[in-house]
N, CA, C and O atoms as a printed pandas DataFrame, in Angstrom:
     atom_number atom_name residue_name chain_id  residue_number  x_coord  y_coord  z_coord
0              1         N          MET        A               1   14.245   -5.973    0.227
1              2        CA          MET        A               1   14.036   -6.115   -1.200
2              3         C          MET        A               1   12.876   -5.210   -1.608
3              4         O          MET        A               1   11.825   -5.218   -0.968
4              5         N          THR        A               2   13.062   -4.444   -2.652
5              6        CA          THR        A               2   12.005   -3.557   -3.121
6              7         C          THR        A               2   11.047   -4.322   -4.029
7              8         O          THR        A               2   11.343   -5.428   -4.482
8              9         N          GLY        A               3    9.908   -3.715   -4.279
9             10        CA          GLY        A               3    8.941   -4.321   -5.184
10            11         C          GLY        A               3    9.533   -4.544   -6.558
11            12         O          GLY        A               3    9.260   -5.557   -7.202
12            13         N          LEU        A               4   10.342   -3.602   -7.009
13            14        CA          LEU        A               4   10.979   -3.748   -8.317
14            15         C          LEU        A               4   11.939   -4.933   -8.319
15            16         O          LEU        A               4   12.016   -5.669   -9.302
16            17         N          ASP        A               5   12.667   -5.118   -7.228
17            18        CA          ASP        A               5   13.564   -6.277   -7.115
18            19         C          ASP        A               5   12.772   -7.580   -7.201
19            20         O          ASP        A               5   13.181   -8.533   -7.863
20            21         N          VAL        A               6   11.628   -7.597   -6.514
21            22        CA          VAL        A               6   10.792   -8.798   -6.528
22            23         C          VAL        A               6   10.303   -9.077   -7.941
23            24         O          VAL        A               6   10.355  -10.213   -8.412
24            25         N          LEU        A               7    9.824   -8.028   -8.618
25            26        CA          LEU        A               7    9.333   -8.223   -9.982
26            27         C          LEU        A               7   10.433   -8.727  -10.907
27            28         O          LEU        A               7   10.177   -9.517  -11.816
28            29         N          GLN        A               8   11.644   -8.272  -10.672
29            30        CA          GLN        A               8   12.757   -8.722  -11.505
30            31         C          GLN        A               8   13.213  -10.128  -11.151
31            32         O          GLN        A               8   13.943  -10.751  -11.922
32            33         N          SER        A               9   12.795  -10.638   -9.996
33            34        CA          SER        A               9   13.189  -11.985   -9.586
34            35         C          SER        A               9   12.232  -13.058  -10.102
35            36         O          SER        A               9   12.468  -14.249   -9.897
36            37         N          VAL        A              10   11.169  -12.650  -10.760
37            38        CA          VAL        A              10   10.181  -13.598  -11.265
38            39         C          VAL        A              10   10.832  -14.536  -12.277
39            40         O          VAL        A              10   11.626  -14.126  -13.124
40            41         N          GLN        A              11   10.469  -15.791  -12.157
41            42        CA          GLN        A              11   10.902  -16.781  -13.144
42            43         C          GLN        A              11    9.661  -17.243  -13.893
43            44         O          GLN        A              11    8.574  -17.310  -13.320
44            45         N          PHE        A              12    9.819  -17.556  -15.153
45            46        CA          PHE        A              12    8.687  -17.959  -15.968
46            47         C          PHE        A              12    8.827  -19.412  -16.384
47            48         O          PHE        A              12    9.919  -19.889  -16.693
48            49         N          VAL        A              13    7.696  -20.104  -16.383
49            50        CA          VAL        A              13    7.640  -21.488  -16.858
50            51         C          VAL        A              13    6.430  -21.605  -17.775
51            52         O          VAL        A              13    5.497  -20.805  -17.704
52            53         N          THR        A              14    6.461  -22.605  -18.625
53            54        CA          THR        A              14    5.316  -22.883  -19.484
54            55         C          THR        A              14    4.779  -24.254  -19.112
55            56         O          THR        A              14    5.512  -25.242  -19.099
56            57         N          ALA        A              15    3.487  -24.298  -18.809
57            58        CA          ALA        A              15    2.841  -25.556  -18.456
58            59         C          ALA        A              15    1.485  -25.609  -19.150
59            60         O          ALA        A              15    0.688  -24.675  -19.057
60            61         N          LYS        A              16    1.240  -26.694  -19.833
61            62        CA          LYS        A              16   -0.022  -26.884  -20.561
62            63         C          LYS        A              16   -0.317  -25.706  -21.484
63            64         O          LYS        A              16   -1.462  -25.274  -21.615
64            65         N          GLY        A              17    0.724  -25.201  -22.114
65            66        CA          GLY        A              17    0.563  -24.128  -23.084
66            67         C          GLY        A              17    0.381  -22.741  -22.490
67            68         O          GLY        A              17    0.176  -21.776  -23.226
68            69         N          LYS        A              18    0.454  -22.627  -21.170
69            70        CA          LYS        A              18    0.312  -21.325  -20.518
70            71         C          LYS        A              18    1.642  -20.906  -19.919
71            72         O          LYS        A              18    2.358  -21.715  -19.329
72            73         N          ARG        A              19    1.962  -19.622  -20.080
73            74        CA          ARG        A              19    3.177  -19.072  -19.475
74            75         C          ARG        A              19    2.824  -18.572  -18.077
75            76         O          ARG        A              19    1.927  -17.745  -17.917
76            77         N          LEU        A              20    3.521  -19.069  -17.082
77            78        CA          LEU        A              20    3.237  -18.736  -15.685
78            79         C          LEU        A              20    4.428  -18.039  -15.041
79            80         O          LEU        A              20    5.582  -18.338  -15.348
80            81         N          ALA        A              21    4.130  -17.110  -14.146
81            82        CA          ALA        A              21    5.170  -16.426  -13.374
82            83         C          ALA        A              21    5.309  -17.137  -12.036
83            84         O          ALA        A              21    4.317  -17.437  -11.372
84            85         N          ILE        A              22    6.534  -17.398  -11.653
85            86        CA          ILE        A              22    6.826  -18.098  -10.399
86            87         C          ILE        A              22    7.601  -17.161   -9.478
87            88         O          ILE        A              22    8.620  -16.583   -9.855
88            89         N          LEU        A              23    7.079  -17.030   -8.249
89            90        CA          LEU        A              23    7.748  -16.239   -7.202
90            91         C          LEU        A              23    7.892  -17.109   -5.967
91            92         O          LEU        A              23    7.022  -17.925   -5.664
92            93         N          GLY        A              24    8.983  -16.931   -5.267
93            94        CA          GLY        A              24    9.111  -17.592   -3.978
94            95         C          GLY        A              24    8.162  -16.944   -2.973
95            96         O          GLY        A              24    7.766  -15.793   -3.159
96            97         N          ALA        A              25    7.798  -17.647   -1.934
97            98        CA          ALA        A              25    6.854  -17.133   -0.937
98            99         C          ALA        A              25    7.379  -15.846   -0.300
99           100         O          ALA        A              25    6.610  -14.908   -0.093
100          101         N          GLU        A              26    8.662  -15.787    0.012
101          102        CA          GLU        A              26    9.223  -14.580    0.621
102          103         C          GLU        A              26    9.153  -13.396   -0.346
103          104         O          GLU        A              26    8.872  -12.269    0.061
104          105         N          ASP        A              27    9.409  -13.662   -1.624
105          106        CA          ASP        A              27    9.321  -12.595   -2.616
106          107         C          ASP        A              27    7.880  -12.114   -2.771
107          108         O          ASP        A              27    7.624  -10.917   -2.903
108          109         N          TRP        A              28    6.941  -13.064   -2.754
109          110        CA          TRP        A              28    5.523  -12.706   -2.846
110          111         C          TRP        A              28    5.129  -11.806   -1.674
111          112         O          TRP        A              28    4.468  -10.786   -1.866
112          113         N          GLU        A              29    5.530  -12.183   -0.471
113          114        CA          GLU        A              29    5.212  -11.392    0.713
114          115         C          GLU        A              29    5.837  -10.002    0.629
115          116         O          GLU        A              29    5.212   -9.018    1.023
116          117         N          ALA        A              30    7.064   -9.914    0.118
117          118        CA          ALA        A              30    7.715   -8.608   -0.050
118          119         C          ALA        A              30    6.959   -7.758   -1.066
119          120         O          ALA        A              30    6.828   -6.548   -0.884
120          121         N          LEU        A              31    6.462   -8.379   -2.130
121          122        CA          LEU        A              31    5.695   -7.653   -3.141
122          123         C          LEU        A              31    4.389   -7.130   -2.552
123          124         O          LEU        A              31    4.015   -5.983   -2.795
124          125         N          VAL        A              32    3.704   -7.950   -1.790
125          126        CA          VAL        A              32    2.454   -7.524   -1.148
126          127         C          VAL        A              32    2.732   -6.361   -0.186
127          128         O          VAL        A              32    1.981   -5.385   -0.163
128          129         N          GLU        A              33    3.789   -6.460    0.592
129          130        CA          GLU        A              33    4.146   -5.389    1.524
130          131         C          GLU        A              33    4.447   -4.086    0.779
131          132         O          GLU        A              33    4.032   -3.008    1.205
132          133         N          TRP        A              34    5.166   -4.197   -0.326
133          134        CA          TRP        A              34    5.493   -3.029   -1.149
134          135         C          TRP        A              34    4.222   -2.379   -1.693
135          136         O          TRP        A              34    4.087   -1.155   -1.668
136          137         N          LEU        A              35    3.294   -3.198   -2.184
137          138        CA          LEU        A              35    2.035   -2.656   -2.710
138          139         C          LEU        A              35    1.201   -2.007   -1.603
139          140         O          LEU        A              35    0.565   -0.977   -1.826
140          141         N          GLU        A              36    1.204   -2.607   -0.418
141          142        CA          GLU        A              36    0.483   -2.010    0.713
142          143         C          GLU        A              36    1.092   -0.665    1.087
143          144         O          GLU        A              36    0.369    0.274    1.418
144          145         N          THR        A              37    2.411   -0.569    1.037
145          146        CA          THR        A              37    3.085    0.695    1.326
146          147         C          THR        A              37    2.694    1.759    0.302
147          148         O          THR        A              37    2.433    2.905    0.666
148          149         N          LEU        A              38    2.654    1.388   -0.962
149          150        CA          LEU        A              38    2.225    2.328   -2.005
150          151         C          LEU        A              38    0.799    2.802   -1.760
151          152         O          LEU        A              38    0.492    3.983   -1.921
152          153         N          GLU        A              39   -0.060    1.881   -1.374
153          154        CA          GLU        A              39   -1.450    2.231   -1.076
154          155         C          GLU        A              39   -1.519    3.189    0.114
155          156         O          GLU        A              39   -2.265    4.168    0.079
156          157         N          ASP        A              40   -0.749    2.913    1.163
157          158        CA          ASP        A              40   -0.719    3.785    2.345
158          159         C          ASP        A              40   -0.231    5.183    1.980
159          160         O          ASP        A              40   -0.764    6.177    2.472
160          161         N          LEU        A              41    0.786    5.258    1.116
161          162        CA          LEU        A              41    1.296    6.561    0.694
162          163         C          LEU        A              41    0.235    7.353   -0.060
163          164         O          LEU        A              41    0.110    8.563    0.129
164          165         N          GLN        A              42   -0.524    6.678   -0.909
165          166        CA          GLN        A              42   -1.585    7.355   -1.655
166          167         C          GLN        A              42   -2.664    7.871   -0.699
167          168         O          GLN        A              42   -3.168    8.979   -0.877
168          169         N          ILE        A              43   -3.013    7.089    0.295
169          170        CA          ILE        A              43   -4.017    7.513    1.284
170          171         C          ILE        A              43   -3.511    8.739    2.033
171          172         O          ILE        A              43   -4.259    9.695    2.236
172          173         N          ALA        A              44   -2.249    8.718    2.443
173          174        CA          ALA        A              44   -1.673    9.857    3.168
174          175         C          ALA        A              44   -1.631   11.097    2.284
175          176         O          ALA        A              44   -1.957   12.193    2.740
176          177         N          ARG        A              45   -1.235   10.934    1.032
177          178        CA          ARG        A              45   -1.203   12.090    0.119
178          179         C          ARG        A              45   -2.584   12.704   -0.038
179          180         O          ARG        A              45   -2.732   13.926   -0.010
180          181         N          GLN        A              46   -3.592   11.859   -0.203
181          182        CA          GLN        A              46   -4.958   12.355   -0.364
182          183         C          GLN        A              46   -5.422   13.068    0.894
183          184         O          GLN        A              46   -6.081   14.104    0.811
184          185         N          ALA        A              47   -5.089   12.529    2.053
185          186        CA          ALA        A              47   -5.474   13.163    3.316
186          187         C          ALA        A              47   -4.850   14.551    3.426
187          188         O          ALA        A              47   -5.510   15.486    3.880
188          189         N          PHE        A              48   -3.601   14.698    3.023
189          190        CA          PHE        A              48   -2.949   16.000    3.108
190          191         C          PHE        A              48   -3.486   16.981    2.069
191          192         O          PHE        A              48   -3.520   18.187    2.314
192          193         N          VAL        A              49   -3.906   16.469    0.909
193          194        CA          VAL        A              49   -4.565   17.332   -0.082
194          195         C          VAL        A              49   -5.861   17.879    0.511
195          196         O          VAL        A              49   -6.163   19.065    0.377
196          197         N          GLU        A              50   -6.620   17.008    1.165
197          198        CA          GLU        A              50   -7.880   17.430    1.784
198          199         C          GLU        A              50   -7.630   18.411    2.923
199          200         O          GLU        A              50   -8.382   19.370    3.097
200          201         N          LEU        A              51   -6.573   18.172    3.700
201          202        CA          LEU        A              51   -6.232   19.070    4.800
202          203         C          LEU        A              51   -5.849   20.448    4.255
203          204         O          LEU        A              51   -6.260   21.474    4.797
204          205         N          LYS        A              52   -5.072   20.461    3.197
205          206        CA          LYS        A              52   -4.670   21.731    2.594
206          207         C          LYS        A              52   -5.890   22.478    2.068
207          208         O          LYS        A              52   -5.999   23.693    2.238
208          209         N          ALA        A              53   -6.807   21.753    1.429
209          210        CA          ALA        A              53   -8.031   22.368    0.903
210          211         C          ALA        A              53   -8.895   22.936    2.022
211          212         O          ALA        A              53   -9.667   23.869    1.797
212          213         N          ALA        A              54   -8.773   22.386    3.216
213          214        CA          ALA        A              54   -9.540   22.856    4.373
214          215         C          ALA        A              54   -8.772   23.936    5.123
215          216         O          ALA        A              54   -9.125   24.284    6.250
216          217         N          GLY        A              55   -7.733   24.461    4.505
217          218        CA          GLY        A              55   -6.961   25.529    5.126
218          219         C          GLY        A              55   -6.195   25.099    6.358
219          220         O          GLY        A              55   -5.900   25.919    7.228
220          221         N          GLY        A              56   -5.874   23.828    6.440
221          222        CA          GLY        A              56   -5.126   23.315    7.582
222          223         C          GLY        A              56   -5.998   22.974    8.783
223          224         O          GLY        A              56   -5.488   22.561    9.825
224          225         N          ASP        A              57   -7.293   23.144    8.645
225          226        CA          ASP        A              57   -8.233   22.854    9.738
226          227         C          ASP        A              57   -8.586   21.366    9.702
227          228         O          ASP        A              57   -9.340   20.915    8.839
228          229         N          ARG        A              58   -8.034   20.622   10.644
229          230        CA          ARG        A              58   -8.228   19.170   10.655
230          231         C          ARG        A              58   -9.695   18.774   10.796
231          232         O          ARG        A              58  -10.158   17.835   10.149
232          233         N          LYS        A              59  -10.405   19.482   11.629
233          234        CA          LYS        A              59  -11.817   19.150   11.837
234          235         C          LYS        A              59  -12.604   19.369   10.548
235          236         O          LYS        A              59  -13.418   18.529   10.164
236          237         N          ARG        A              60  -12.363   20.491    9.884
237          238        CA          ARG        A              60  -13.061   20.794    8.639
238          239         C          ARG        A              60  -12.681   19.800    7.529
239          240         O          ARG        A              60  -13.479   19.528    6.633
240          241         N          ALA        A              61  -11.477   19.272    7.600
241          242        CA          ALA        A              61  -11.025   18.280    6.621
242          243         C          ALA        A              61  -11.604   16.895    6.906
243          244         O          ALA        A              61  -11.406   15.965    6.124
244          245         N          GLY        A              62  -12.315   16.759    8.016
245          246        CA          GLY        A              62  -12.938   15.484    8.348
246          247         C          GLY        A              62  -12.086   14.583    9.213
247          248         O          GLY        A              62  -12.428   13.423    9.443
248          249         N          TRP        A              63  -10.968   15.122    9.694
249          250        CA          TRP        A              63  -10.128   14.329   10.580
250          251         C          TRP        A              63  -10.771   14.259   11.955
251          252         O          TRP        A              63  -11.314   15.251   12.442
252          253         N          ARG        A              64  -10.713   13.093   12.579
253          254        CA          ARG        A              64  -11.280   12.920   13.911
254          255         C          ARG        A              64  -10.161   12.962   14.945
255          256         O          ARG        A              64   -9.013   12.629   14.650
256          257         N          GLU        A              65  -10.513   13.377   16.159
257          258        CA          GLU        A              65   -9.520   13.417   17.234
258          259         C          GLU        A              65   -9.164   12.000   17.650
259          260         O          GLU        A              65  -10.008   11.103   17.665
260          261         N          TRP        A              66   -7.886   11.820   17.991
261          262        CA          TRP        A              66   -7.390   10.501   18.374
262          263         C          TRP        A              66   -8.216    9.919   19.517
263          264         O          TRP        A              66   -8.521    8.726   19.517
264          265         N          LYS        A              67   -8.578   10.754   20.488
265          266        CA          LYS        A              67   -9.339   10.271   21.652
266          267         C          LYS        A              67  -10.642    9.591   21.215
267          268         O          LYS        A              67  -11.093    8.647   21.865
268          269         N          SER        A              68  -11.239   10.055   20.137
269          270        CA          SER        A              68  -12.522    9.520   19.709
270          271         C          SER        A              68  -12.395    8.230   18.888
271          272         O          SER        A              68  -13.389    7.528   18.702
272          273         N          VAL        A              69  -11.205    7.908   18.400
273          274        CA          VAL        A              69  -11.039    6.727   17.565
274          275         C          VAL        A              69  -10.051    5.709   18.114
275          276         O          VAL        A              69   -9.898    4.628   17.544
276          277         N          ALA        A              70   -9.379    6.038   19.210
277          278        CA          ALA        A              70   -8.327    5.167   19.742
278          279         C          ALA        A              70   -8.834    3.749   20.002
279          280         O          ALA        A              70   -8.102    2.785   19.780
280          281         N          GLY        A              71  -10.051    3.612   20.460
281          282        CA          GLY        A              71  -10.595    2.289   20.752
282          283         C          GLY        A              71  -10.934    1.489   19.501
283          284         O          GLY        A              71  -11.119    0.274   19.578
284          285         N          GLU        A              72  -11.017    2.148   18.356
285          286        CA          GLU        A              72  -11.356    1.457   17.107
286          287         C          GLU        A              72  -10.149    0.815   16.447
287          288         O          GLU        A              72  -10.293   -0.018   15.552
288          289         N          VAL        A              73   -8.961    1.200   16.887
289          290        CA          VAL        A              73   -7.728    0.700   16.272
290          291         C          VAL        A              73   -7.258   -0.535   17.027
291          292         O          VAL        A              73   -7.166   -0.527   18.255
292          293         N          GLU        A              74   -6.970   -1.572   16.301
293          294        CA          GLU        A              74   -6.487   -2.808   16.941
294          295         C          GLU        A              74   -4.995   -2.819   17.015
295          296         O          GLU        A              74   -4.410   -3.776   17.521
């Protein structure tokens, strides 16, 4: 299910004069995953913009070698 599908699946209720959006837990999780994917794509795009600006030189773009960061990744 895409984020757009999740947004279209929202149901609305009114309680105590407030209009509330209701999502099932699975739909909520799918929406969060979709937003995280969008965030990851933006990070990757920015990294490639920086790499291009550095003339393709990863070190100059601030990229670190995998060997130096492998232990930091869980």
